[in-house]
C-alpha positions as CSV (number, residue, x, y, z in Angstrom):
1,M,40.3,-6.4,-16.4
2,K,40.4,-2.5,-16.2
3,E,39.0,-2.4,-19.7
4,W,36.1,-4.8,-19.1
5,F,35.3,-2.9,-15.9
6,Q,35.1,0.4,-18.0
7,N,33.1,-1.1,-20.6
8,L,30.3,-2.0,-18.2
9,S,27.0,-0.8,-18.8
10,V,25.0,1.0,-15.9
11,M,22.9,-2.0,-15.3
12,E,25.9,-4.3,-15.0
13,H,27.5,-1.8,-12.6
14,I,24.4,-1.9,-10.3
15,Y,24.6,-5.6,-10.5
16,L,28.3,-6.0,-9.8
17,W,28.5,-3.5,-6.8
18,L,25.2,-4.8,-5.2
19,G,26.4,-8.6,-5.8
20,V,29.8,-7.5,-4.0
21,A,28.3,-5.7,-1.1
22,A,25.4,-8.4,-0.6
23,T,28.0,-11.4,-0.7
24,V,30.5,-9.8,1.7
25,F,27.5,-9.1,4.0
26,L,26.1,-12.6,3.7
27,I,29.5,-14.3,4.5
28,I,29.9,-12.2,7.6
29,Q,26.4,-13.2,8.7
30,I,27.3,-16.9,8.0
31,I,30.6,-16.7,10.1
32,M,28.6,-14.9,13.1
33,M,26.1,-17.4,12.9
34,C,28.6,-20.3,13.0
35,F,30.0,-18.8,16.3
36,S,26.2,-18.3,17.6
37,S,26.7,-14.6,18.1
38,F,24.2,-13.7,15.5
39,G,20.9,-15.3,16.9
40,G,18.2,-13.1,15.8
41,D,16.8,-12.1,12.1
42,V,14.9,-9.1,11.4
43,D,11.4,-9.5,10.0
44,I,9.0,-6.7,8.7
45,D,5.6,-6.1,9.8
46,G,3.2,-3.2,10.5
47,D,6.2,-1.9,12.6
48,G,8.7,-2.8,10.0
49,E,8.2,-6.7,9.9
50,I,6.6,-9.0,7.3
51,E,5.4,-11.9,9.3
52,V,5.5,-14.7,6.7
53,D,6.6,-17.6,8.8
54,T,7.1,-21.2,8.0
55,D,5.7,-23.9,10.0
56,S,8.8,-23.9,12.3
57,G,8.6,-20.4,13.0
58,V,11.6,-19.3,10.8
59,S,10.6,-16.2,9.1
60,I,10.9,-16.3,5.3
61,F,11.9,-12.5,5.0
62,T,15.0,-12.2,7.4
63,V,18.4,-10.5,7.3
64,K,20.0,-13.7,5.8
65,S,17.5,-14.6,3.2
66,V,17.0,-11.1,1.8
67,T,20.8,-10.8,1.6
68,A,21.0,-14.1,-0.1
69,F,18.3,-12.9,-2.6
70,F,20.3,-9.9,-3.5
71,A,23.8,-11.5,-3.6
72,V,22.8,-14.5,-5.8
73,G,20.3,-12.5,-7.8
74,S,23.0,-9.8,-8.6
75,W,25.4,-12.2,-9.9
76,A,22.8,-13.9,-12.1
77,G,21.8,-10.8,-13.4
78,L,25.2,-9.9,-14.2
79,L,26.1,-13.1,-15.8
80,T,22.9,-12.9,-18.0
81,C,24.0,-9.3,-19.0
82,A,27.5,-10.7,-20.0
83,L,26.0,-13.7,-21.9
84,T,23.4,-11.3,-23.9
85,S,26.1,-8.4,-24.2
86,G,23.7,-6.4,-22.3
87,K,21.0,-6.3,-24.9
88,L,18.3,-8.1,-23.0
89,Q,18.1,-6.3,-19.7
90,W,14.6,-7.4,-19.0
91,L,15.9,-11.0,-19.2
92,S,18.7,-10.4,-16.8
93,I,16.1,-8.9,-14.3
94,L,14.0,-12.0,-14.6
95,F,16.9,-14.3,-14.1
96,A,18.0,-12.2,-11.2
97,V,14.6,-12.5,-9.4
98,I,14.4,-16.1,-10.0
99,A,17.9,-17.0,-8.9
100,G,17.4,-14.8,-5.9
101,A,14.1,-16.3,-5.0
102,A,15.7,-19.8,-5.1
103,A,18.7,-18.5,-2.7
104,M,16.1,-17.3,-0.3
105,A,14.3,-20.4,-0.3
106,V,17.6,-22.4,0.3
107,V,18.7,-20.0,3.2
108,V,15.4,-20.6,4.9
109,V,15.7,-24.4,4.7
110,L,19.2,-24.4,5.8
111,V,18.3,-22.2,8.8
112,R,15.5,-24.4,9.8
113,A,17.8,-27.6,9.8
114,I,20.5,-25.8,11.7
115,L,18.0,-24.8,14.5
116,K,16.6,-28.1,14.7
117,L,20.2,-29.7,15.2
118,Q,21.2,-26.9,17.7
119,C,17.9,-27.4,19.7
120,N,18.1,-31.2,19.9
121,G,18.7,-32.7,23.5
122,A,17.0,-31.7,26.7
123,V,16.9,-28.0,27.6
124,Q,16.4,-27.2,31.4
125,I,14.2,-24.4,30.4
126,E,13.8,-23.2,34.1
127,K,17.3,-22.7,34.4
128,L,17.1,-19.9,32.0
129,I,15.2,-17.4,34.2
130,G,17.3,-14.1,34.5
131,K,19.2,-14.5,31.2
132,N,19.0,-12.3,28.4
133,A,17.7,-13.3,24.8
134,T,16.8,-11.8,21.4
135,V,13.4,-11.9,20.0
136,Y,13.5,-13.8,16.8
137,V,9.6,-14.2,16.1
138,S,7.7,-11.1,17.5
139,I,5.8,-11.8,20.7
140,P,2.2,-10.7,21.1
141,S,1.4,-8.3,24.0
142,S,-0.6,-9.7,27.2
143,R,0.0,-13.4,26.4
144,G,-1.9,-13.0,23.3
145,G,0.1,-15.6,21.7
146,R,3.6,-17.1,21.3
147,G,6.7,-15.9,19.5
148,K,10.2,-17.2,19.7
149,I,13.5,-16.0,21.3
150,T,17.1,-17.1,20.7
151,L,19.9,-17.2,23.1
152,T,23.0,-19.2,23.9
153,A,23.1,-21.1,27.1
154,Q,23.7,-24.5,28.4
155,G,26.5,-24.9,26.0
156,R,24.4,-24.5,22.9
157,Y,22.4,-22.1,20.6
158,L,18.8,-22.3,21.7
159,E,15.5,-21.3,20.0
160,I,12.4,-21.3,22.5
161,D,8.8,-20.3,22.4
162,A,8.1,-17.1,24.5
163,M,5.1,-15.0,25.7
164,T,5.0,-11.8,27.4
165,D,2.9,-10.2,30.1
166,S,3.8,-6.6,28.6
167,E,0.9,-4.5,27.1
168,E,3.1,-3.7,24.0
169,K,4.2,-6.4,21.4
170,L,7.9,-7.3,21.7
171,G,9.3,-6.8,18.2
172,V,12.2,-8.8,16.3
173,D,15.6,-8.2,17.2
174,E,14.4,-6.6,20.7
175,S,16.5,-7.6,23.8
176,V,14.4,-9.3,26.4
177,E,15.1,-11.0,29.8
178,I,13.4,-14.2,30.7
179,V,11.6,-13.6,34.0
180,A,9.6,-17.1,34.2
181,T,8.9,-20.1,32.7
182,E,5.7,-22.2,32.1
183,N,6.1,-25.9,30.7
184,D,8.1,-25.3,27.4
185,C,7.5,-21.8,27.3
186,A,9.5,-18.6,28.6
187,V,7.9,-15.6,29.9
188,V,9.9,-12.3,29.1
189,K,10.0,-8.7,29.2
190,R,12.0,-6.1,27.7
191,A,15.6,-5.9,28.9
192,T,15.3,-2.2,29.6
193,E,11.8,-2.4,31.1
194,P,12.3,-1.8,34.9
195,A,10.8,-4.2,37.5
196,A,7.6,-3.2,38.9
197,A,7.9,-0.9,42.1
198,E,6.9,-2.7,45.2
199,A,4.4,-1.3,47.3
200,P,5.8,0.3,50.7
201,A,5.2,-2.1,53.6
202,E,2.5,-0.7,55.9
203,T,3.7,-0.1,59.4
204,V,1.4,-0.3,62.3
205,E,2.1,2.3,65.1
206,Q,1.6,0.2,68.3
207,K,0.3,2.3,71.1
């Protein structure tokens, strides 16, 4: 084992350590997701998100899917290097990308299926007012569209549509508070955003 490790090329070392790190991180994410304590994924757009969403609102480029890409891709690349004795590095990169992309697609499909199962059943959305949640799909400012939030409530892990009256967009992974509901949609604000100050009541001096 020691001799095999010492004989690894630079490319094989990169595949090995990247694969180990990504696999451990992916396992941790899966465990946390099973216990509903890792609700939000991270997307990347102009502020650090790439908003490429599926029809269910599940973003393709998320922490879980990108981690799966590197985990599976790295092991595929390492295996290819081993089978070709490290002579076809371009082939190992090609197989790594293909395997990683396939893993990413599988993760997106699985997350969609899990969210659908977890969100089945009647949800009394009006009882969510006052609860904190995490932004899953970014929410446009000033009710310019809908995003999605996730939270654990009513004995289940929930993903619901959300909009905001805030003048700034609420980005992915931000902590928000549900302040109202409209039909099947929650109205949220940043959890750290102070409540609007109430105007002092006018007093009328009686003569």
